[in-house]
C-alpha positions in Angstrom: -1.7 -21.9 2.6 -0.4 -19.9 -0.4 3.4 -19.5 -1.1 2.7 -16.3 -3.0 2.0 -14.1 0.0 4.2 -11.0 0.0 7.1 -11.3 2.5 8.8 -9.0 5.0 7.8 -5.5 6.0 6.8 -3.4 3.0 7.1 0.4 3.3 3.9 2.5 3.1 3.8 5.1 0.4 0.3 6.5 0.9 -1.9 6.7 3.9 -5.6 7.6 4.0 -6.6 9.1 7.4 -10.4 9.1 8.0 -11.2 11.9 10.4 -14.4 13.0 12.1 -12.9 15.8 14.0 -13.6 14.3 17.4 -11.2 14.7 20.3 -10.2 11.0 20.0 -8.7 11.8 16.6 -5.7 13.5 18.2 -4.2 10.1 19.1 -5.0 8.7 15.6 -3.3 11.6 14.0 -0.2 11.0 16.1 -0.1 7.4 15.1 -0.5 8.3 11.4 2.3 10.8 11.8 4.6 8.1 13.2 3.8 5.8 10.3 4.3 8.7 7.8 7.6 9.8 9.3 9.1 6.3 9.3 8.4 5.6 5.6 8.1 9.2 4.3 4.6 8.3 3.3 2.1 10.8 1.8 -1.0 11.4 4.0 -4.4 12.3 2.7 -7.1 13.2 5.3 -10.7 12.7 4.4 -13.8 13.7 6.3 -17.3 12.7 5.2 -20.2 15.0 5.7 -23.6 13.4 5.5 -26.1 15.9 4.1 -28.7 17.2 6.5 -32.4 16.5 5.7 -34.2 19.1 3.7 -36.8 19.4 6.4 -36.8 19.1 10.2 -39.3 16.2 10.5 -40.5 17.0 14.1 -41.7 20.5 13.2 -41.8 20.4 9.4 -39.4 23.3 9.1 -36.9 23.7 6.2 -33.2 23.5 7.0 -31.6 26.9 6.2 -29.5 26.6 3.1 -26.5 28.4 4.8 -26.5 25.8 7.6 -25.0 23.1 5.5 -22.2 25.3 4.2 -21.4 26.6 7.7 -21.4 23.1 9.1 -19.0 21.9 6.4 -16.7 24.9 6.8 -16.5 24.6 10.5 -15.7 20.9 10.3 -13.0 21.5 7.8 -11.4 24.2 9.9 -11.4 22.0 13.0 -9.9 19.0 11.2 -7.1 21.2 9.7 -6.4 22.6 13.1 -6.1 19.2 14.7 -3.7 18.1 12.0 -1.6 21.2 12.3 -1.2 20.7 16.1 0.5 17.3 15.6 2.1 17.4 12.1 5.4 19.3 11.6 5.0 22.3 9.3 7.3 20.7 6.7 5.0 17.7 6.3 2.2 18.7 4.0 -1.0 16.6 4.4 -3.9 17.1 2.1 -7.3 17.6 3.7 -10.6 17.1 1.9 -14.2 17.3 3.0 -16.7 15.3 1.0 -20.5 15.0 1.1 -21.8 11.4 1.3 -21.9 8.2 3.4 -18.6 7.8 5.3 -18.0 4.2 4.2 -18.4 5.1 0.5 -16.4 8.4 0.8 -13.5 6.6 2.6 -13.4 3.6 0.3 -13.6 5.8 -2.8 -10.9 8.1 -1.5 -8.6 5.2 -0.7 -9.1 3.9 -4.2 -8.6 7.2 -5.9 -5.5 8.1 -3.9 -4.0 4.6 -4.3 -3.7 4.3 -0.6 -1.9 1.4 1.0 -3.7 1.7 4.3 -6.8 3.3 5.8 -6.4 4.7 9.3 -9.3 5.6 11.6 -10.3 5.6 15.3 -11.3 2.9 17.6 -13.2 3.7 20.9 -12.7 2.2 24.3 -16.0 0.3 24.0 -15.9 -0.4 20.2 -15.8 1.8 17.3 -16.3 5.5 18.0 -18.7 6.5 15.3 -19.4 10.2 15.1 -21.2 9.7 11.8 -24.8 9.2 12.9 -24.5 6.1 15.0 -23.4 3.4 12.4 -20.3 1.2 12.8 -18.2 3.1 10.2 -15.1 0.9 10.4 -17.1 -2.3 9.8 -18.9 -0.7 6.9 -15.6 0.5 5.4 -14.1 -2.9 5.8 -16.9 -4.4 3.7 -16.3 -2.1 0.7 -12.6 -1.1 0.9 -9.9 -2.9 -1.0 -7.0 -2.0 1.3 -6.3 -2.9 4.9 -7.9 -1.0 7.8 -6.0 0.1 10.9 -8.4 1.1 13.6 -6.4 2.9 16.3 -7.3 2.9 20.0 -7.4 6.5 21.4 -4.6 6.0 23.8 -2.2 4.4 21.3 0.1 7.0 19.7 3.2 5.0 19.0 3.9 2.1 16.7 2.6 -1.2 18.2 5.2 -3.3 20.1 3.0 -6.1 21.6 1.0 -7.7 18.8 -1.5 -10.6 18.9 -2.0 -12.2 15.4 -5.2 -14.2 15.0 -4.2 -17.1 12.8 -6.2 -19.8 11.1 -3.5 -20.6 8.6 -5.6 -19.4 5.6 -4.4 -17.2 2.8 -6.5 -14.4 4.4 -4.7 -14.6 7.7 -1.3 -14.7 6.0 -2.2 -11.6 4.0 -3.2 -9.8 7.2 0.0 -10.6 8.9 2.2 -9.6 5.9 0.3 -6.3 5.6 0.3 -5.6 9.3 4.1 -5.7 9.5 4.0 -2.3 7.9 2.4 -0.7 11.0 4.5 -2.4 13.7 7.5 -1.2 15.6 10.7 -2.7 14.2 11.3 -4.4 17.6 7.7 -5.7 17.9 7.0 -8.9 19.8 4.4 -11.1 18.0 2.2 -13.8 19.3 0.7 -16.1 16.6 -2.5 -17.3 18.2 -4.6 -20.2 16.8 -8.0 -20.7 18.6 -9.4 -24.3 18.7 -13.2 -23.8 18.9 -15.1 -26.2 21.2 -17.5 -26.7 18.3 -14.8 -29.0 16.8 -12.7 -29.9 19.9 -14.8 -32.3 22.0 -13.9 -34.2 25.2 -15.3 -37.4 23.6 -12.7 -37.1 20.8 -9.4 -36.8 22.8 -7.4 -38.7 20.2 -8.7 -36.4 17.5 -7.8 -33.3 19.6 -4.2 -34.5 20.1 -3.8 -35.3 16.5 -5.1 -31.9 15.4 -2.9 -30.1 17.8 0.2 -32.0 16.7 -0.4 -30.7 13.1 -0.3 -27.1 14.4 3.5 -27.2 15.0 3.9 -27.8 11.3 1.3 -25.2 10.4 3.1 -22.5 12.5 6.5 -23.5 10.9 4.9 -23.2 7.4 3.5 -19.8 8.3 7.0 -18.6 9.2 8.3 -19.8 5.8 5.6 -18.0 3.9 5.6 -14.7 5.8 9.2 -13.6 6.7 9.0 -11.7 9.9 11.9 -9.2 10.2 14.8 -10.5 12.3 14.5 -7.5 14.6 11.0 -8.8 15.7 10.4 -11.7 18.1 7.6 -14.2 17.5 6.1 -17.0 19.5 3.2 -19.5 18.9 0.1 -20.0 21.0 -2.8 -22.4 20.9 -6.0 -21.2 22.7 -9.1 -23.3 23.5 -12.7 -22.1 23.5 -14.7 -19.4 21.7 -12.2 -17.7 19.4 -13.3 -14.1 19.9 -13.5 -14.4 23.7 -10.1 -16.2 24.0 -8.4 -13.7 21.7 -9.7 -10.7 23.5 -8.9 -12.1 26.9 -5.4 -13.0 25.8 -4.9 -9.5 24.3 -5.7 -8.0 27.7 -3.4 -10.5 29.5 -0.4 -9.6 27.3 -1.4 -5.9 27.3 -1.4 -6.0 23.5 -1.0 -2.8 21.5 -2.5 -4.5 18.4 -4.7 -7.4 17.3 -4.3 -8.5 13.6 -6.9 -10.5 11.7 -8.0 -11.3 8.2 -11.5 -10.4 7.2 -12.6 -13.9 6.5 -11.4 -17.4 5.8 -13.2 -20.5 4.4 -10.9 -23.4 5.3 -12.1 -26.5 7.2 -12.3 -25.9 10.9 -9.9 -23.1 11.0 -12.1 -21.0 8.7 -14.4 -20.3 11.7 -11.7 -18.0 13.2 -12.0 -15.2 10.8 -15.0 -13.4 9.3 -17.5 -13.1 12.1 -14.6 -13.1 14.5 -12.8 -10.2 12.9 -16.1 -8.2 13.2 -16.3 -9.1 16.9 -12.7 -8.1 17.5 -13.3 -4.6 16.1 -16.4 -4.3 18.3 -14.8 -5.6 21.5 -11.1 -4.8 21.4 -9.6 -2.3 23.8 -6.4 -2.1 21.8 -5.9 -1.2 18.2 -7.1 -3.6 15.5 -5.6 -4.3 12.0 -7.8 -6.1 9.5 -6.9 -7.0 5.9 -9.6 -7.3 3.2 -10.3 -10.7 1.5 -7.7 -12.0 -0.9 -8.9 -11.5 -4.4 -9.1 -14.5 -6.7 -6.8 -14.3 -9.7 -8.6 -13.4 -12.9 
């Protein structure tokens, strides 16, 4: 665990909102507005338009050249109208429409705008992907260098009930530290460590007890490294079984507003929690999900 993780809640200065113009974006825009209003953050809205094919394959007919322009103009008008319905007139958000693959467009825009956070939508059965069927959030996560906040369509206020997937790696600490920036100041956090049955076996009861005894110290060390604001409450939880299933089930039991995870970890035993688990959380969560990118090695 690294003592160099940033501590306490850091204000957000720049948000990148990835919009596809779908009805589900109304809630995502409201969440972005709440974040922007709290920290007086600038907001840049980006929409990716994948070019149409030159020909219609089924009938071998050319695509009219004006169709691409009309499609782009209509989408831009719709996205701007959605923003104007939610955002006060004195808050000026920039809106840009860019041709290209959504994951590349979003990641490039976040880099060019020096964004602290990418915000996009999460559907009730996984990612709502209006961009030709791919899992855009997961693709963005693979290439972006800033955290990703995938917002469930019914969540329009800052998260209050938060489940933090914790394997005590630097990646998980980074995710927690970054996620504090999107939480309500009175949030209630549950730090959850899942002990996978791959490593926890009935034939090793003494090993199990010894491992779980070390978790008390690990949770305490986590609290020293990532200073949760005093206005927030936090508790520790140990789950047993498949990490993804246990985390998603507990999120439903506690009626969580948000699940927090790092994008991967490589530590012994605990490293199994992140990486493939964060991918499954994004695909399976009914609440919002916050995922931080891998911690870069020092150069």
